[in-house]
Each structure stands twice: as structure tokens, then as C-alpha cells.
C-alpha positions in Angstrom: -35.5 -35.3 -3.7 -36.7 -31.4 -3.9 -35.1 -31.4 -7.4 -37.2 -34.5 -8.4 -40.3 -33.1 -7.0 -42.9 -32.9 -9.6 -43.6 -29.1 -10.9 -46.8 -28.0 -12.9 -46.6 -29.3 -16.5 -43.9 -31.7 -15.7 -45.3 -34.0 -13.1 -45.4 -37.8 -13.4 -48.4 -39.4 -11.8 -46.3 -40.5 -8.8 -45.5 -37.0 -8.0 -41.9 -36.8 -9.5 -40.8 -34.9 -12.5 -41.5 -36.6 -15.5 -38.3 -35.0 -17.3 -36.1 -36.6 -14.8 -36.0 -40.4 -15.7 -36.9 -42.6 -12.5 -37.8 -46.1 -11.8 -41.3 -47.0 -12.3 -41.3 -49.3 -9.4 -39.6 -47.6 -6.7 -38.9 -44.0 -7.9 -35.2 -44.1 -7.7 -33.5 -41.8 -10.3 -30.4 -44.0 -10.2 -30.5 -46.4 -13.1 -28.3 -48.2 -15.7 -29.2 -47.9 -19.5 -28.5 -51.2 -21.4 -26.6 -50.5 -24.3 -28.3 -53.2 -26.3 -31.7 -52.2 -27.5 -34.5 -54.6 -27.2 -37.2 -55.4 -29.5 -40.8 -55.3 -28.2 -44.2 -55.7 -29.7 -46.7 -52.9 -29.7 -50.4 -53.4 -28.9 -51.0 -53.1 -32.7 -48.8 -55.9 -33.4 -45.9 -54.0 -34.9 -42.2 -54.1 -33.6 -40.3 -51.4 -32.0 -36.8 -51.1 -30.6 -36.6 -49.7 -27.2 -33.7 -49.0 -24.9 -34.2 -50.8 -21.6 -33.1 -49.1 -18.2 -32.5 -51.2 -15.0 -32.9 -49.5 -11.6 -29.8 -49.6 -9.5 -31.9 -49.4 -6.2 -34.7 -52.3 -6.9 -33.3 -53.8 -10.2 -36.7 -53.3 -12.0 -36.2 -53.1 -15.7 -38.3 -50.5 -17.6 -38.6 -48.5 -20.8 -39.4 -44.9 -21.4 -42.7 -45.7 -22.7 -43.6 -47.6 -19.5 -43.0 -44.3 -17.4 -46.5 -43.2 -18.7 -48.0 -45.7 -16.5 -45.4 -45.0 -13.5 -46.3 -47.2 -10.5 -43.8 -45.7 -8.0 -44.9 -44.9 -4.6 -46.5 -41.3 -4.4 -44.3 -38.5 -3.2 -46.7 -35.5 -3.0 -49.2 -34.8 -0.6 -52.1 -34.8 -3.3 -51.1 -38.4 -4.5 -50.8 -39.6 -1.0 -54.4 -38.2 -0.3 -55.5 -39.9 -3.4 -53.9 -43.3 -2.2 -55.8 -42.8 1.1 -58.9 -42.1 -0.8 -58.7 -45.1 -2.9 -58.0 -47.4 0.0 -60.9 -46.2 2.1 -63.3 -46.5 -1.0 -61.7 -50.0 -1.4 -62.4 -50.8 2.3 -66.0 -49.6 2.0 -66.7 -51.7 -1.0 -65.3 -54.9 0.3 -62.3 -55.1 -2.1 -59.4 -57.0 -1.3 -56.7 -55.0 0.5 -53.1 -56.1 1.3 -52.4 -56.4 5.1 -50.6 -53.1 5.2 -53.5 -51.4 3.1 -56.0 -53.0 5.8 -54.0 -51.4 8.6 -54.0 -48.0 6.8 -57.9 -48.3 5.9 -58.4 -48.9 9.8 -56.7 -45.8 10.8 -58.4 -43.8 7.9 -61.7 -45.1 9.2 -61.2 -44.4 12.9 -60.0 -40.8 12.0 -63.0 -40.4 10.0 -65.4 -41.4 12.7 -63.6 -38.9 15.1 -64.1 -36.1 12.4 -67.8 -37.0 12.0 -68.2 -37.1 15.7 -66.4 -33.5 15.9 -68.7 -32.3 13.1 -71.9 -33.6 14.8 -71.0 -31.9 18.1 -70.2 -28.7 16.3 -73.6 -28.8 14.9 -75.3 -29.7 18.1 -73.5 -26.9 19.6 -74.7 -24.4 16.9 -78.2 -25.7 17.5 -77.9 -25.0 21.2 -76.2 -21.6 20.7 -79.0 -20.6 18.4 -81.8 -22.1 20.7 -80.3 -19.9 23.8 -79.8 -16.8 21.5 -83.5 -17.2 20.6 -84.7 -17.7 24.1 -82.7 -14.6 25.2 -84.2 -12.7 22.5 -87.8 -13.5 23.4 -87.1 -12.7 27.3 -85.5 -9.4 26.3 -88.7 -8.5 24.3 -90.7 -9.5 27.3 -88.6 -7.2 29.4 -89.1 -4.3 27.0 -92.7 -4.7 27.0 -92.8 -4.6 30.6 -90.6 -1.6 30.7 -93.0 0.2 28.3 -96.0 -0.6 30.6 -94.2 0.4 33.8 -92.8 3.6 32.5 -94.7 5.6 29.8 -91.8 7.9 29.2 -89.6 4.8 28.1 -89.2 5.4 24.3 -86.1 3.5 23.4 -86.3 1.7 20.2 -86.7 -2.2 20.6 -83.7 -3.0 18.2 -81.4 -0.5 20.1 -82.6 -2.0 23.4 -81.8 -5.5 22.5 -78.5 -4.6 21.1 -77.6 -2.7 24.3 -78.8 -5.5 26.6 -77.0 -8.3 24.7 -73.7 -6.2 24.4 -73.9 -5.7 28.3 -74.0 -9.5 28.9 -71.0 -10.1 26.5 -72.7 -11.5 23.6 -70.5 -11.6 20.4 -71.4 -8.9 17.6 -72.1 -11.4 15.1 -74.9 -12.8 17.4 -76.1 -9.4 18.2 -76.5 -8.7 14.4 -78.3 -12.2 14.2 -80.9 -11.0 16.8 -81.2 -7.5 15.1 -81.9 -9.5 11.7 -84.5 -11.5 13.5 -86.2 -8.4 14.9 -86.0 -6.9 11.5 -87.8 -9.8 9.8 -90.4 -9.9 12.7 -91.0 -6.2 12.3 -91.5 -6.4 8.4 -93.7 -9.2 8.7 -95.9 -7.3 11.1 -96.0 -4.4 9.0 -97.0 -6.6 5.9 -99.9 -8.1 7.8 -101.4 -4.8 9.1 
């Protein structure tokens, strides 16, 4: 199968190599070419001679021209994903689905619900984390003010105090940077208002 897998510039819509003749129904590369050419009518009404091939795996008859509209089962990951998306969209719009496609649509829908639930939970966790971080920031600012009032010789800058205290309780550096950014924005706003 690896030699039949499509490569960039030589890829059939089914994911196989276009330059390797394969059945448009099952994708097999085993075929029998009929010696007798057949006459077929083109869309414009003219006649043309075509060589007919028969798949040895499924007995489907096809011509080289039909390979442009290959219906063989997808073989690459991208095409399998494309099929899943198409089935999912069809199930959402109420289109007719074959029984096996209905099963696949049900599986896709249940997995998407799991992912949506996971994303919602992650977003809730981010909101809770941000709320906790903001609460810690406000509490530490209160402690800083109390320390300034209690000890007049306490001159440590607020940003440094915040970083030191958050680091002491094991807060991640990215969260410490977030608190420092909030404090900087608050300091800038106070300077602009005065």
C-alpha cells in the first residue's frame, strides 16, 4: 500500500497515486485491460474510443477518464477526516445516511460532545484560576498596605513584594507575570489620573 499512497502532485481524490492505475470502486491496483476498445459518447455528443479495464478484485469496469471522478474508499488521514466531516454535516442537516454511516455519525457526535464538555470545563477552570489569582493579588495588596502602616521602614516595592510572595507559595512564573502585568496597568492608570 505504501507505494500506492498518494504523493504531493500525484494524488488521486481517494488518496492513492494517480499515476498508478487503480479501480475507481474499490481502489485495487489489480486489473485486466480489455483488448477490445469500446466506443463511448462524450458529453458534447461526439464519440470516442476508450480502453476498458476490469478490476480483478471487485469486477468493476472503468476507463482512464473515469479515474478523474474516483469513488474508491479513502486511504489517507486527510480524506478519512473529510469523510467524517461530510457525514457529520449530513447528520446535522437531516440528510439520508446509510446504516453504517448512521453508526459513524453517532460515534462522531458523541465524541464531539465529549470534546465540547472538555473545552467548557477547561474554560471554567481558566475562569476559576483567574478569579483565584485576582483574589490573591487583592489580598497581597492589602497585606502590603498593612505592612507599610505597621512598619514605616518597610520600603520594598509592591511589584517585588507580590512576586516574592506568590513565588513563596508555589505559583507558576506565568501567573506571577500576569499579576505583575495587572499591577503595572493599575499603576499606569493611577499615574494618568493624577
